[in-house]
MDAnalysis code that builds the backbone (N, CA, C; Angstrom):
import MDAnalysis as mda
import numpy as np

u = mda.Universe.empty(426, n_residues=142, atom_resindex=np.repeat(np.arange(142), 3), trajectory=True)
u.add_TopologyAttr("name", ["N", "CA", "C"] * 142)
u.add_TopologyAttr("resid", np.arange(1, 143))
u.add_TopologyAttr("resname", ["MET", "THR", "ASP", "PRO", "ALA", "THR", "ALA", "ASP", "PRO", "PRO", "ARG", "LYS", "PRO", "VAL", "PHE", "ARG", "THR", "ALA", "ILE", "SER", "VAL", "ARG", "TRP", "GLY", "ASP", "MET", "ASP", "ALA", "PHE", "GLU", "HIS", "VAL", "ASN", "ASN", "ALA", "GLN", "TYR", "LEU", "ARG", "TYR", "LEU", "GLU", "GLU", "ALA", "ARG", "VAL", "GLN", "TRP", "LEU", "ALA", "SER", "ILE", "GLY", "GLY", "ILE", "SER", "LEU", "ASN", "ASP", "ARG", "ILE", "SER", "PRO", "VAL", "LEU", "VAL", "ALA", "SER", "HIS", "VAL", "ASN", "TYR", "ARG", "ARG", "PRO", "ILE", "GLU", "TRP", "PRO", "GLU", "GLN", "LEU", "VAL", "VAL", "GLU", "LEU", "PHE", "ILE", "ASP", "LYS", "VAL", "GLY", "ASN", "SER", "SER", "LEU", "THR", "MET", "ALA", "HIS", "ARG", "MET", "SER", "SER", "SER", "GLU", "ASP", "ALA", "ASP", "VAL", "LEU", "TYR", "SER", "ASP", "GLY", "ASN", "VAL", "VAL", "MET", "VAL", "TRP", "ILE", "ASP", "THR", "GLN", "THR", "GLY", "LYS", "SER", "VAL", "ALA", "LEU", "PRO", "ASP", "ALA", "VAL", "ARG", "THR", "ALA", "CYS", "ILE", "GLY"])
u.atoms.positions = np.array([
    [-121.616, -92.160, -198.781],
    [-121.123, -93.126, -199.741],
    [-119.613, -93.226, -199.604],
    [-119.123, -94.443, -199.598],
    [-117.683, -94.667, -199.615],
    [-117.144, -94.226, -200.964],
    [-116.032, -93.547, -200.956],
    [-115.431, -93.081, -202.201],
    [-114.696, -94.240, -202.860],
    [-115.242, -94.797, -203.973],
    [-114.592, -95.932, -204.619],
    [-113.209, -95.612, -205.160],
    [-112.855, -94.339, -205.251],
    [-111.525, -93.998, -205.757],
    [-110.454, -94.278, -204.713],
    [-110.845, -94.306, -203.445],
    [-109.867, -94.492, -202.390],
    [-110.047, -95.784, -201.617],
    [-111.158, -96.462, -201.810],
    [-111.400, -97.704, -201.071],
    [-112.329, -98.595, -201.873],
    [-112.264, -99.870, -201.591],
    [-113.195, -100.790, -202.234],
    [-114.600, -100.486, -201.739],
    [-115.599, -100.605, -202.606],
    [-116.970, -100.412, -202.144],
    [-117.263, -101.396, -201.011],
    [-117.979, -100.949, -199.987],
    [-118.178, -101.785, -198.803],
    [-119.131, -102.953, -199.033],
    [-119.761, -102.998, -200.175],
    [-120.734, -104.054, -200.435],
    [-120.679, -104.476, -201.893],
    [-121.317, -105.584, -202.131],
    [-121.388, -106.120, -203.485],
    [-122.367, -105.278, -204.312],
    [-122.044, -105.041, -205.583],
    [-122.997, -104.276, -206.412],
    [-124.288, -105.060, -206.612],
    [-125.406, -104.329, -206.730],
    [-126.678, -104.983, -207.038],
    [-126.772, -105.272, -208.528],
    [-125.935, -104.581, -209.315],
    [-125.947, -104.793, -210.758],
    [-124.600, -104.397, -211.328],
    [-124.204, -105.137, -212.352],
    [-122.924, -104.889, -213.020],
    [-123.136, -105.165, -214.505],
    [-122.673, -104.252, -215.359],
    [-122.839, -104.452, -216.794],
    [-121.645, -103.878, -217.549],
    [-121.417, -104.421, -218.716],
    [-120.356, -103.924, -219.600],
    [-120.975, -103.005, -220.651],
    [-120.266, -101.933, -220.953],
    [-120.708, -100.982, -221.972],
    [-119.509, -100.648, -222.849],
    [-119.685, -100.769, -224.151],
    [-118.614, -100.449, -225.096],
    [-118.653, -98.982, -225.469],
    [-117.500, -98.354, -225.442],
    [-117.387, -96.967, -225.893],
    [-117.405, -96.973, -227.419],
    [-118.227, -96.109, -227.986],
    [-118.296, -95.988, -229.448],
    [-117.478, -94.788, -229.903],
    [-116.995, -94.854, -231.110],
    [-116.209, -93.762, -231.696],
    [-116.965, -92.436, -231.590],
    [-118.260, -92.467, -231.856],
    [-119.072, -91.256, -231.845],
    [-119.313, -90.678, -230.460],
    [-118.899, -91.392, -229.399],
    [-119.065, -90.885, -228.033],
    [-118.014, -89.829, -227.690],
    [-116.977, -89.738, -228.518],
    [-115.874, -88.819, -228.220],
    [-116.201, -87.399, -228.687],
    [-115.493, -86.459, -228.085],
    [-115.666, -85.060, -228.467],
    [-114.412, -84.548, -229.172],
    [-114.322, -83.263, -229.368],
    [-113.204, -82.664, -230.101],
    [-111.858, -82.847, -229.393],
    [-111.886, -83.169, -228.103],
    [-110.654, -83.383, -227.341],
    [-110.213, -84.846, -227.362],
    [-110.892, -85.653, -228.184],
    [-110.591, -87.066, -228.393],
    [-110.740, -87.918, -227.133],
    [-111.706, -87.539, -226.300],
    [-112.118, -88.402, -225.187],
    [-113.625, -88.331, -225.082],
    [-114.202, -89.242, -224.319],
    [-115.661, -89.318, -224.211],
    [-116.194, -88.023, -223.601],
    [-117.200, -87.469, -224.253],
    [-117.839, -86.254, -223.772],
    [-118.465, -86.505, -222.405],
    [-118.386, -85.520, -221.502],
    [-118.896, -85.692, -220.141],
    [-120.383, -86.060, -220.103],
    [-121.173, -85.585, -221.041],
    [-122.599, -85.921, -221.064],
    [-122.812, -87.412, -221.342],
    [-121.881, -88.015, -222.052],
    [-122.002, -89.435, -222.388],
    [-121.876, -90.302, -221.140],
    [-121.115, -89.870, -220.152],
    [-121.005, -90.612, -218.891],
    [-122.405, -90.817, -218.308],
    [-123.225, -89.763, -218.359],
    [-124.593, -89.853, -217.832],
    [-125.425, -90.855, -218.628],
    [-125.197, -90.932, -219.928],
    [-125.916, -91.908, -220.751],
    [-125.500, -93.336, -220.401],
    [-124.202, -93.557, -220.164],
    [-123.747, -94.888, -219.751],
    [-124.399, -95.286, -218.429],
    [-124.454, -94.340, -217.496],
    [-125.060, -94.626, -216.193],
    [-126.555, -94.871, -216.325],
    [-127.214, -94.106, -217.178],
    [-128.641, -94.321, -217.427],
    [-128.873, -95.718, -217.996],
    [-128.044, -96.111, -218.967],
    [-128.177, -97.436, -219.567],
    [-128.051, -98.527, -218.508],
    [-127.097, -98.396, -217.605],
    [-126.920, -99.392, -216.535],
    [-128.153, -99.435, -215.628],
    [-128.691, -98.271, -215.256],
    [-129.890, -98.246, -214.396],
    [-131.087, -98.865, -215.095],
    [-131.263, -98.563, -216.372],
    [-132.391, -99.123, -217.127],
    [-132.242, -100.645, -217.241],
    [-131.020, -101.117, -217.495],
    [-130.800, -102.567, -217.548],
    [-131.124, -103.205, -216.201],
    [-130.706, -102.561, -215.109],
    [-130.997, -103.090, -213.769],
    [-132.510, -103.165, -213.546],
    [-133.206, -102.083, -213.834],
    [-134.659, -102.076, -213.645],
    [-135.331, -103.130, -214.510],
    [-134.873, -103.283, -215.749],
    [-135.455, -104.282, -216.661],
    [-135.202, -105.704, -216.164],
    [-134.167, -105.890, -215.372],
    [-133.850, -107.226, -214.858],
    [-134.704, -107.624, -213.660],
    [-135.447, -106.676, -213.116],
    [-136.290, -106.941, -211.942],
    [-137.638, -107.465, -212.406],
    [-137.960, -108.671, -212.011],
    [-139.246, -109.259, -212.394],
    [-140.414, -108.439, -211.871],
    [-141.430, -108.287, -212.707],
    [-142.631, -107.558, -212.305],
    [-142.537, -106.055, -212.459],
    [-141.431, -105.567, -213.000],
    [-141.252, -104.125, -213.210],
    [-141.230, -103.848, -214.710],
    [-141.970, -102.819, -215.106],
    [-141.945, -102.379, -216.494],
    [-141.747, -100.871, -216.508],
    [-140.893, -100.401, -217.375],
    [-140.686, -98.960, -217.456],
    [-141.839, -98.263, -218.172],
    [-142.811, -99.041, -218.644],
    [-143.987, -98.477, -219.291],
    [-145.199, -98.453, -218.367],
    [-145.013, -98.860, -217.100],
    [-146.116, -98.861, -216.138],
    [-146.496, -97.442, -215.741],
    [-147.670, -97.338, -215.152],
    [-148.123, -96.042, -214.642],
    [-147.213, -95.577, -213.493],
    [-146.696, -96.526, -212.729],
    [-145.767, -96.223, -211.645],
    [-144.358, -96.386, -212.203],
    [-143.584, -95.310, -212.180],
    [-142.291, -95.322, -212.859],
    [-141.301, -94.421, -212.120],
    [-139.997, -94.712, -212.242],
    [-139.009, -93.844, -211.595],
    [-138.666, -92.633, -212.447],
    [-138.361, -91.549, -211.756],
    [-137.810, -90.363, -212.408],
    [-136.521, -89.996, -211.672],
    [-135.575, -89.486, -212.402],
    [-134.311, -89.062, -211.821],
    [-134.493, -87.655, -211.272],
    [-134.197, -87.445, -209.989],
    [-134.376, -86.122, -209.394],
    [-133.050, -85.465, -209.018],
    [-131.970, -86.251, -208.973],
    [-130.652, -85.686, -208.669],
    [-129.583, -86.620, -209.201],
    [-128.475, -86.030, -209.636],
    [-127.344, -86.851, -210.059],
    [-126.043, -86.153, -209.665],
    [-125.094, -86.973, -209.297],
    [-123.771, -86.476, -208.930],
    [-122.742, -87.386, -209.582],
    [-121.865, -86.798, -210.382],
    [-120.839, -87.576, -211.073],
    [-119.483, -86.943, -210.796],
    [-118.577, -87.749, -210.278],
    [-117.173, -87.358, -210.156],
    [-116.464, -87.886, -211.391],
    [-115.916, -86.992, -212.185],
    [-115.167, -87.391, -213.375],
    [-113.716, -87.592, -212.952],
    [-113.314, -88.850, -212.798],
    [-111.998, -89.169, -212.244],
    [-110.889, -89.150, -213.297],
    [-111.201, -89.578, -214.524],
    [-110.214, -89.554, -215.606],
    [-110.948, -89.663, -216.931],
    [-110.346, -89.158, -218.008],
    [-111.004, -89.221, -219.315],
    [-111.057, -90.662, -219.839],
    [-112.116, -90.944, -220.564],
    [-112.273, -92.231, -221.245],
    [-111.933, -92.004, -222.714],
    [-111.136, -92.896, -223.265],
    [-110.783, -92.802, -224.680],
    [-111.252, -94.053, -225.410],
    [-111.461, -93.905, -226.703],
    [-111.839, -95.026, -227.557],
    [-110.582, -95.757, -227.995],
    [-110.544, -97.055, -228.079],
    [-111.624, -97.974, -227.718],
    [-111.505, -98.357, -226.243],
    [-112.605, -98.507, -225.586],
    [-112.618, -98.926, -224.184],
    [-113.872, -99.733, -223.924],
    [-113.724, -100.735, -223.140],
    [-114.863, -101.516, -222.647],
    [-114.992, -101.159, -221.174],
    [-116.132, -100.596, -220.823],
    [-116.374, -100.135, -219.458],
    [-117.132, -101.177, -218.653],
    [-116.972, -101.098, -217.355],
    [-117.813, -101.849, -216.427],
    [-118.502, -100.814, -215.547],
    [-119.827, -100.870, -215.503],
    [-120.594, -99.984, -214.635],
    [-121.199, -100.839, -213.532],
    [-120.919, -100.441, -212.297],
    [-121.469, -101.135, -211.135],
    [-122.417, -100.192, -210.406],
    [-123.535, -100.752, -209.945],
    [-124.532, -99.985, -209.208],
    [-124.639, -100.525, -207.790],
    [-124.712, -99.621, -206.832],
    [-124.801, -99.961, -205.415],
    [-125.982, -99.215, -204.804],
    [-126.611, -99.810, -203.830],
    [-127.710, -99.140, -203.140],
    [-127.153, -98.423, -201.917],
    [-127.362, -97.108, -201.868],
    [-126.932, -96.323, -200.713],
    [-128.056, -96.145, -199.706],
    [-129.273, -95.904, -200.201],
    [-130.379, -95.616, -199.295],
    [-131.696, -95.964, -199.975],
    [-132.570, -96.592, -199.225],
    [-133.915, -96.903, -199.715],
    [-134.901, -96.148, -198.835],
    [-135.692, -95.289, -199.472],
    [-136.701, -94.529, -198.739],
    [-138.093, -95.067, -199.026],
    [-139.103, -94.295, -198.663],
    [-140.490, -94.708, -198.906],
    [-140.820, -94.705, -200.391],
    [-140.410, -93.638, -201.078],
    [-140.693, -93.530, -202.510],
    [-139.436, -93.279, -203.327],
    [-138.296, -93.244, -202.658],
    [-137.052, -92.904, -203.347],
    [-135.968, -93.939, -203.109],
    [-134.949, -93.820, -203.947],
    [-133.818, -94.724, -203.901],
    [-132.572, -93.920, -204.256],
    [-131.551, -93.991, -203.411],
    [-130.264, -93.385, -203.724],
    [-129.337, -94.503, -204.152],
    [-128.845, -94.382, -205.382],
    [-128.024, -95.427, -205.986],
    [-126.647, -94.865, -206.315],
    [-125.617, -95.510, -205.770],
    [-124.239, -95.134, -206.095],
    [-123.820, -95.862, -207.366],
    [-122.841, -95.293, -208.056],
    [-122.334, -95.931, -209.265],
    [-120.821, -95.805, -209.321],
    [-120.254, -96.730, -210.058],
    [-118.805, -96.776, -210.265],
    [-118.576, -97.221, -211.697],
    [-117.781, -96.470, -212.455],
    [-117.473, -96.810, -213.835],
    [-115.968, -97.011, -213.956],
    [-115.571, -98.214, -214.390],
    [-114.147, -98.531, -214.475],
    [-113.844, -99.255, -215.781],
    [-112.578, -99.529, -215.978],
    [-112.141, -100.264, -217.160],
    [-112.380, -101.751, -216.962],
    [-112.825, -102.425, -218.009],
    [-113.016, -103.879, -217.919],
    [-111.679, -104.605, -217.860],
    [-110.623, -103.954, -218.355],
    [-109.279, -104.548, -218.349],
    [-108.605, -104.447, -216.980],
    [-108.935, -103.367, -216.241],
    [-108.274, -103.112, -214.963],
    [-109.243, -102.358, -214.056],
    [-109.795, -103.053, -213.067],
    [-110.791, -102.459, -212.173],
    [-110.235, -101.283, -211.372],
    [-108.912, -101.165, -211.279],
    [-108.305, -100.041, -210.573],
    [-108.331, -98.753, -211.395],
    [-108.645, -98.860, -212.682],
    [-108.766, -97.671, -213.532],
    [-110.199, -97.166, -213.394],
    [-110.372, -96.190, -212.522],
    [-111.690, -95.638, -212.213],
    [-111.933, -94.394, -213.059],
    [-112.987, -94.438, -213.869],
    [-113.327, -93.299, -214.719],
    [-114.282, -92.334, -214.026],
    [-115.241, -92.870, -213.291],
    [-116.161, -91.990, -212.568],
    [-116.850, -92.761, -211.462],
    [-117.375, -91.986, -210.521],
    [-118.219, -92.521, -209.461],
    [-119.179, -91.420, -209.038],
    [-120.089, -91.744, -208.166],
    [-121.073, -90.767, -207.702],
    [-122.356, -91.457, -207.320],
    [-123.458, -90.712, -207.418],
    [-124.751, -91.305, -207.085],
    [-125.883, -90.532, -207.750],
    [-127.033, -91.160, -207.736],
    [-128.261, -90.547, -208.241],
    [-129.378, -90.814, -207.239],
    [-130.406, -89.982, -207.310],
    [-131.620, -90.210, -206.533],
    [-132.764, -90.369, -207.517],
    [-133.492, -91.459, -207.351],
    [-134.671, -91.713, -208.173],
    [-135.890, -91.718, -207.258],
    [-136.982, -91.154, -207.752],
    [-138.252, -91.154, -207.035],
    [-139.282, -91.829, -207.915],
    [-140.061, -92.718, -207.321],
    [-141.130, -93.375, -208.068],
    [-142.362, -92.503, -207.998],
    [-142.971, -92.302, -209.168],
    [-144.144, -91.437, -209.259],
    [-145.272, -92.149, -210.003],
    [-146.465, -91.626, -209.814],
    [-147.613, -91.989, -210.638],
    [-147.522, -91.061, -211.846],
    [-147.303, -91.622, -213.020],
    [-147.060, -90.792, -214.208],
    [-148.277, -89.969, -214.622],
    [-149.458, -90.364, -214.161],
    [-150.649, -89.589, -214.528],
    [-150.883, -88.409, -213.599],
    [-150.492, -88.549, -212.320],
    [-150.709, -87.453, -211.376],
    [-149.429, -86.662, -211.107],
    [-148.270, -87.282, -211.374],
    [-146.995, -86.637, -211.092],
    [-146.609, -86.671, -209.625],
    [-147.380, -87.366, -208.797],
    [-147.104, -87.429, -207.361],
    [-146.295, -88.670, -207.015],
    [-145.471, -88.540, -205.992],
    [-144.652, -89.673, -205.573],
    [-145.534, -90.774, -204.993],
    [-145.067, -91.999, -205.178],
    [-145.774, -93.184, -204.672],
    [-144.751, -94.090, -203.994],
    [-145.261, -95.064, -203.290],
    [-144.388, -96.006, -202.585],
    [-143.502, -96.759, -203.580],
    [-142.277, -96.994, -203.165],
    [-141.340, -97.792, -203.955],
    [-141.957, -99.172, -204.165],
    [-142.007, -99.667, -205.400],
    [-142.584, -100.994, -205.638],
    [-141.851, -102.069, -204.831],
    [-142.608, -103.039, -204.324],
    [-142.024, -104.114, -203.519],
    [-140.911, -104.841, -204.259],
    [-141.077, -105.063, -205.567],
    [-140.049, -105.772, -206.341],
    [-138.735, -104.993, -206.350],
    [-138.819, -103.666, -206.434],
    [-137.611, -102.835, -206.418],
    [-136.983, -102.875, -205.033],
    [-137.814, -102.764, -204.009],
    [-137.307, -102.804, -202.631],
    [-136.573, -104.124, -202.382],
    [-137.158, -105.226, -202.844],
    [-136.533, -106.537, -202.693],
    [-135.223, -106.615, -203.462],
    [-135.195, -106.070, -204.691],
    [-133.976, -106.082, -205.506],
    [-132.846, -105.271, -204.865],
    [-133.204, -104.292, -204.087],
    [-132.200, -103.454, -203.429],
    [-131.464, -104.190, -202.316],
    [-132.113, -105.176, -201.777],
    [-131.510, -105.950, -200.681],
    [-130.430, -106.866, -201.217],
    [-130.588, -107.256, -202.479],
    [-129.582, -108.081, -203.127],
    [-129.981, -109.457, -203.088],
])
């Protein structure tokens, strides 16, 4: 993955969304708690999946998060409007590696975090991995 902190992402994001920081997202140090970054990223992924026609997060075939990597580049303070961008790094048979970038809506050069996650599609009744749905594979191409 190209490090968005040092270079522009080499491709257009497959999804981009705005997320508002809430007062309650902050911790005792008066910045957003590190666990909240993961919630913002989850929200962006769920919005992306919901935007794909023919995909339901309530289906028997569903993604699970199997790995996550977050670089915390700088603290987020309230009030802030974030932009979360999602990029496809790798598409496998049953998995997807998705890069992310979280920045300020006021200034895209203010990078709060970047990294990636790996999602695997499973049959929720058997717990076994299954082929990536065609609609998701198509959405990854852009």
